[in-house]
SEDRENPA-253177 format. One record per residue (C-alpha): residue in three letters; x, y, z; residue number from 1. Coordinates in nm, 4 decimals, decimal comma. Each point is the difference from the previous one (the first is absolute). Example, Ala and Ser with C-alpha at 12.3 -4.5 7.8 and 13.67 -1.06 7.14 Angstrom:
REM SEDRENPA-253177
PT   resn          u          v          w   resi
PT    ALA     1,2300    -0,4500     0,7800      1
PT    SER     0,1370     0,3440    -0,0660      2
This chain:
REM SEDRENPA-253177
PT   resn          u          v          w   resi
PT    MET     1,0899    -1,6811     0,2375      1
PT    SER     0,2702     0,2345     0,1359      2
PT    ALA     0,3705    -0,0228    -0,0114      3
PT    ASP     0,0826     0,3502     0,1152      4
PT    VAL     0,0623     0,0963    -0,3631      5
PT    PRO    -0,1224     0,3357    -0,1372      6
PT    ASN    -0,2039     0,0305    -0,3152      7
PT    ASP     0,1901     0,1130    -0,3093      8
PT    GLY     0,0987     0,3625     0,0172      9
PT    LYS    -0,0945     0,0287     0,3703     10
PT    ALA     0,2294     0,0193     0,3050     11
PT    LEU    -0,0490    -0,2480     0,2746     12
PT    THR     0,0690     0,2505     0,2820     13
PT    VAL    -0,0867     0,3653     0,0594     14
PT    THR     0,0868     0,2379     0,2821     15
PT    VAL    -0,2807     0,2021     0,1435     16
PT    ASP     0,0395     0,2312     0,3071     17
PT    GLY     0,3386    -0,1376     0,0567     18
PT    THR    -0,1058    -0,3661     0,0013     19
PT    ALA     0,0665    -0,2560    -0,2630     20
PT    PHE    -0,2886    -0,2298    -0,1142     21
PT    ALA    -0,0059    -0,2997    -0,2244     22
PT    ARG    -0,2996    -0,0148    -0,2384     23
PT    ILE    -0,0387    -0,3726    -0,0797     24
PT    PRO    -0,2320    -0,0794    -0,2911     25
PT    ILE    -0,1965    -0,3239     0,0242     26
PT    ARG    -0,0642    -0,1729    -0,3298     27
PT    THR    -0,3306    -0,1710    -0,0421     28
PT    ARG    -0,2358    -0,1521    -0,2560     29
PT    VAL    -0,2596     0,2275    -0,1632     30
PT    VAL    -0,2967     0,0646     0,2215     31
PT    LEU    -0,3296    -0,0784    -0,1804     32
PT    PRO    -0,3628     0,0916     0,0714     33
PT    GLY    -0,1439    -0,2473     0,2404     34
PT    ASP     0,3252    -0,0509     0,1903     35
PT    ASP    -0,0088     0,0233     0,3800     36
PT    LEU     0,2497     0,2498     0,1346     37
PT    ASP     0,0615    -0,1843     0,3306     38
PT    PRO     0,1616    -0,3174    -0,1400     39
PT    PHE     0,1898     0,2082    -0,2539     40
PT    ILE     0,1560     0,2124     0,2726     41
PT    THR     0,0673    -0,3080     0,2209     42
PT    GLU     0,1754    -0,1816    -0,2897     43
PT    TYR     0,2138     0,2804    -0,1254     44
PT    ALA     0,0545     0,2435     0,2860     45
PT    GLY    -0,0334    -0,2401     0,2903     46
PT    PRO     0,3499    -0,1518    -0,0460     47
PT    VAL     0,1686     0,3391    -0,0521     48
PT    VAL    -0,1471     0,2385     0,2589     49
PT    ARG     0,1814     0,0260     0,3351     50
PT    ASP    -0,0569     0,1895     0,3244     51
PT    GLY     0,0662     0,3703    -0,0520     52
PT    ASP    -0,0675    -0,0095    -0,3804     53
PT    ILE    -0,2534     0,1936    -0,1941     54
PT    LEU    -0,1889    -0,1946    -0,2618     55
PT    PHE    -0,1249     0,2209    -0,2863     56
PT    VAL    -0,2712    -0,1320    -0,2270     57
PT    THR    -0,0911     0,1692    -0,3268     58
PT    GLU    -0,3644     0,1227    -0,0143     59
PT    LYS    -0,0506    -0,1771    -0,3284     60
PT    ILE     0,0157    -0,3570     0,1337     61
PT    VAL    -0,2237     0,0994     0,2956     62
PT    ALA    -0,2654     0,1441    -0,2420     63
PT    ILE     0,0210    -0,2975    -0,2348     64
PT    THR    -0,0759    -0,2473     0,2794     65
PT    GLN    -0,2939     0,2250     0,0999     66
PT    GLY    -0,1477    -0,0401    -0,3439     67
PT    ARG     0,0846     0,3600    -0,1074     68
PT    SER     0,1577    -0,0707    -0,3377     69
PT    TYR    -0,1908     0,0390    -0,3225     70
PT    THR     0,0882    -0,0955    -0,3544     71
PT    LEU    -0,0191     0,2850    -0,2541     72
PT    ASP    -0,2909    -0,1704    -0,1860     73
PT    GLU    -0,2078     0,0021     0,3218     74
PT    ILE     0,0244     0,3824     0,0199     75
PT    GLN    -0,2207     0,2184    -0,2206     76
PT    PRO     0,1263     0,3601     0,0317     77
PT    ARG    -0,2600     0,2717    -0,0150     78
PT    PRO     0,0543     0,3029    -0,2285     79
PT    LEU     0,1093     0,2102     0,2975     80
PT    ALA     0,2823    -0,2473     0,0779     81
PT    ARG     0,1190     0,0042    -0,3546     82
PT    PHE    -0,0012     0,3828     0,0097     83
PT    LEU     0,1861     0,0392     0,3326     84
PT    ALA     0,2548    -0,2701    -0,0782     85
PT    LYS     0,1293     0,2068    -0,3015     86
PT    TYR     0,1222     0,2709     0,2372     87
PT    VAL     0,1889    -0,2218     0,2449     88
PT    THR     0,3860     0,0382    -0,0203     89
PT    ARG     0,1519    -0,3393    -0,0640     90
PT    THR     0,3353    -0,1024     0,1376     91
PT    PRO     0,2409    -0,2868    -0,0823     92
PT    TYR    -0,0797    -0,1498     0,3414     93
PT    GLY    -0,3648    -0,0781    -0,0397     94
PT    ILE    -0,3217     0,0776    -0,1922     95
PT    GLY    -0,1782     0,1472     0,3022     96
PT    LEU    -0,3318     0,1324    -0,1060     97
PT    GLY     0,1160     0,0772    -0,3453     98
PT    MET    -0,2192    -0,2633    -0,1724     99
PT    PRO    -0,3781    -0,0103    -0,0105    100
PT    GLU    -0,0212    -0,3242     0,1970    101
PT    THR     0,1962     0,1200     0,2934    102
PT    MET    -0,1784     0,3324     0,0027    103
PT    GLU    -0,3289    -0,1799    -0,0066    104
PT    MET     0,0972    -0,1966     0,3106    105
PT    ALA     0,1030     0,3233     0,1705    106
PT    LEU    -0,3381     0,1468    -0,0670    107
PT    ARG    -0,1570    -0,3097     0,1573    108
PT    GLU     0,2299    -0,0150     0,2973    109
PT    CYS     0,0163     0,3677     0,0925    110
PT    GLY    -0,3237     0,1338    -0,1424    111
PT    THR    -0,0516     0,2213    -0,3010    112
PT    PRO    -0,0250     0,3315     0,1973    113
PT    ARG     0,3328    -0,0567     0,1752    114
PT    ILE     0,1818    -0,0924    -0,3237    115
PT    LEU    -0,1394     0,2976    -0,1872    116
PT    PHE     0,0907     0,2318     0,2815    117
PT    ALA     0,3551    -0,1395     0,0144    118
PT    ALA     0,0245     0,0377    -0,3804    119
PT    ALA    -0,1161     0,3604     0,0059    120
PT    VAL     0,2327     0,1059     0,2775    121
PT    SER     0,2904    -0,1768    -0,1668    122
PT    ALA    -0,0630     0,1696    -0,3362    123
PT    VAL     0,0232     0,3396     0,1680    124
PT    THR     0,2926    -0,0678     0,2211    125
PT    LYS     0,2031    -0,1558    -0,2761    126
PT    LEU    -0,0056     0,3423    -0,1698    127
PT    PHE     0,2061     0,1267     0,2866    128
PT    GLY     0,2423    -0,2835    -0,0138    129
PT    ARG    -0,1427    -0,1923     0,2978    130
PT    ARG    -0,0232    -0,3805    -0,0395    131
PT    GLY    -0,1695    -0,2755     0,1874    132
PT    ASP    -0,3257     0,1626     0,1020    133
PT    PHE    -0,2151    -0,2424    -0,1836    134
PT    TYR     0,1095    -0,2899     0,2119    135
PT    ARG     0,0081     0,2077     0,3230    136
PT    ILE    -0,3673     0,0662    -0,0459    137
PT    ALA    -0,1088    -0,3221    -0,1614    138
PT    GLY     0,1720    -0,1924     0,2798    139
PT    ASP     0,1763    -0,3374     0,0610    140
PT    LYS    -0,2703    -0,1974    -0,1754    141
PT    ALA     0,0740     0,1767    -0,3249    142
PT    ARG     0,3744    -0,0077     0,0489    143
PT    ALA     0,0046    -0,3713     0,0703    144
PT    ILE    -0,1707    -0,1031    -0,3358    145
PT    ASP     0,2440    -0,1920    -0,2126    146
PT    GLY    -0,0479    -0,0411    -0,3713    147
PT    PRO     0,1923    -0,2201    -0,2460    148
PT    THR     0,3501     0,0959    -0,1320    149
PT    SER     0,2455    -0,1672    -0,2225    150
PT    GLY     0,1859    -0,1277     0,3013    151
PT    THR    -0,3025    -0,1406     0,1834    152
PT    ILE     0,0035    -0,3741     0,0646    153
PT    PRO    -0,2848    -0,1938    -0,1719    154
PT    PRO    -0,2955    -0,0245     0,0496    155
PT    TYR     0,0142     0,3541     0,1436    156
PT    ASN     0,1321     0,1437    -0,3256    157
PT    LYS    -0,3692    -0,0016    -0,0968    158
PT    ALA    -0,1549     0,0950     0,3274    159
PT    VAL    -0,0752     0,2889     0,2384    160
PT    VAL     0,0729    -0,0639     0,3701    161
PT    LEU    -0,1640     0,2273     0,2589    162
PT    GLY     0,1494     0,0846     0,3347    163
PT    PRO    -0,0553    -0,2395     0,2862    164
PT    GLU    -0,2841     0,0233     0,2492    165
PT    ARG     0,0814     0,0438     0,3781    166
PT    PRO     0,3764    -0,0044    -0,0423    167
PT    ALA     0,0649     0,0770     0,3649    168
PT    GLU    -0,2098    -0,2945     0,1047    169
PT    VAL     0,1763    -0,2176    -0,2540    170
PT    ALA     0,3420     0,1061     0,1499    171
PT    ALA    -0,1110    -0,0778     0,3544    172
PT    HIS    -0,1377    -0,3397    -0,1058    173
PT    LEU     0,3254    -0,0881    -0,1787    174
PT    LYS     0,2044     0,0934     0,3033    175
PT    ALA    -0,1956    -0,2340     0,2169    176
PT    LEU     0,0185    -0,2722    -0,2705    177
PT    LEU     0,3809     0,0116    -0,0125    178
PT    GLY     0,0335    -0,0551     0,3720    179
PT    VAL     0,3285     0,1809     0,0384    180
PT    ASP     0,0805     0,3522     0,1441    181
PT    ALA    -0,0005     0,1632    -0,3442    182
PT    GLU    -0,1990     0,2907    -0,1408    183
PT    VAL    -0,2036    -0,0081    -0,3200    184
PT    ALA    -0,0796     0,2694    -0,2590    185
PT    VAL    -0,2110    -0,0001    -0,3110    186
PT    VAL     0,1709     0,2327    -0,2434    187
PT    ASP    -0,0586     0,1753    -0,3310    188
PT    ILE     0,3556     0,0665    -0,1295    189
PT    ASN     0,1212     0,0703    -0,3479    190
PT    ASP     0,2994     0,1704    -0,1655    191
PT    ILE    -0,1292     0,3472     0,0640    192
PT    GLY    -0,1033    -0,0299     0,3663    193
PT    GLY    -0,2222    -0,1900     0,2403    194
PT    ASN    -0,2562    -0,0174     0,2748    195
PT    ILE    -0,0677    -0,2189     0,2906    196
PT    LEU    -0,3642    -0,1008    -0,0286    197
PT    GLY    -0,0219    -0,1796     0,3308    198
PT    SER     0,2404    -0,1403     0,2556    199
PT    THR     0,0752    -0,1061     0,3570    200
PT    LEU     0,2547     0,2818     0,0260    201
PT    ASP    -0,0433     0,3379     0,1641    202
PT    LYS    -0,0045     0,3137    -0,2160    203
PT    PRO     0,3729     0,0757     0,0309    204
PT    GLY     0,0685    -0,3676    -0,0845    205
PT    GLU    -0,2088     0,0270    -0,3178    206
PT    GLN     0,1793     0,3178    -0,1027    207
PT    ARG     0,3428    -0,1666     0,0478    208
PT    LEU    -0,1253    -0,3040    -0,1938    209
PT    VAL    -0,0879     0,2244    -0,3017    210
PT    ARG     0,3547     0,1354     0,0038    211
PT    ILE     0,1478    -0,3550     0,0280    212
PT    LEU    -0,2028    -0,1042    -0,3010    213
PT    SER     0,0395     0,3282    -0,2019    214
PT    ASP     0,1908    -0,1759    -0,2873    215
PT    ASN    -0,2615    -0,2707    -0,0303    216
PT    PRO     0,2273    -0,3013     0,0834    217
PT    LEU    -0,2672    -0,2486    -0,1172    218
PT    GLY     0,0161     0,1358    -0,3486    219
PT    GLN    -0,2673     0,1095    -0,2552    220
PT    GLY    -0,0093    -0,2913    -0,2532    221
PT    HIS     0,0409    -0,3703    -0,0204    222
PT    GLN     0,1961    -0,0552     0,3195    223
PT    SER    -0,2884    -0,2011     0,1592    224
PT    THR     0,0947     0,1304     0,3496    225
PT    PRO    -0,3242     0,1311     0,1534    226
PT    LEU     0,1361    -0,0439     0,3531    227
PT    GLY     0,3071     0,1255     0,1806    228
PT    VAL     0,1648     0,0195     0,3387    229
PT    ILE     0,1617     0,3010     0,1617    230
PT    ARG     0,2816    -0,1088     0,2439    231
PT    ALA     0,2683     0,1920     0,1831    232
PT    ALA     0,3146    -0,0610    -0,1947    233
C-alpha cells in the first residue's frame, strides 16, 4: 500500500512549471499471468486515489494481465533476430532489444520490414552522432518491450513482456472503475526517460506528466511499486 514515502534514492516531491507535485508510490504484490487488472487496481489504488489525483500505472502490469508476457523458453529467435540483437546498444537501465528473444518479439510485433528499415536508418545516422532513430521508426511497440535484467522481480527475470494493447482504453476504463474525479495514465517510464502510452489527460497534461516522472520515481528494480499517484503537494 502507500504511506506517502518515496522509493529509495527518489524524492517524494518535484516542482514542474512552478507547481510542486508529490509522486506517491503504491507497493503491491507481484502481478502474475492470469491476474485480473480490475480487482488489483481496486485493492491497491482504490484506497489511495483522491479527487484531483493522477493515477499512473506501469505498462508492464497492464500487459501481463492481458496475457502479453512470455517466458524465454517459449521464444525461439530466428537467425535475423540473433544478428540484429548483436548491434543494439545496451544500457544499465534495461536490455531493450539487445537480446535475441526481445528482438524476436519486436520482429513479430512490428513486422520484419519496419524493424529492418529502422535498423538501416539507425546504422547510418549513428555515424553522424545521431541517436534514437531506431525507436523513432520502430515505434512504441518496440520501445515498450521489456526483457529480463538482474534487477527484475521473478518470474520476469526469465521473461519478455510486450507493450500493452489499447492503453488509452485501459486508462479510460480504470478511471471509471475508480469512481473518483481522478485521471489515469498508462506509462512506460525508466531511468533514461519515458512515454505516456495512453491516458485520460489532454496532450499538454501528458507532456507535463512526463516531466513530473522524469526521474522514474517508481524505480527500476525490486521496489514492487507498479502504481503511483501524482498529487498537488
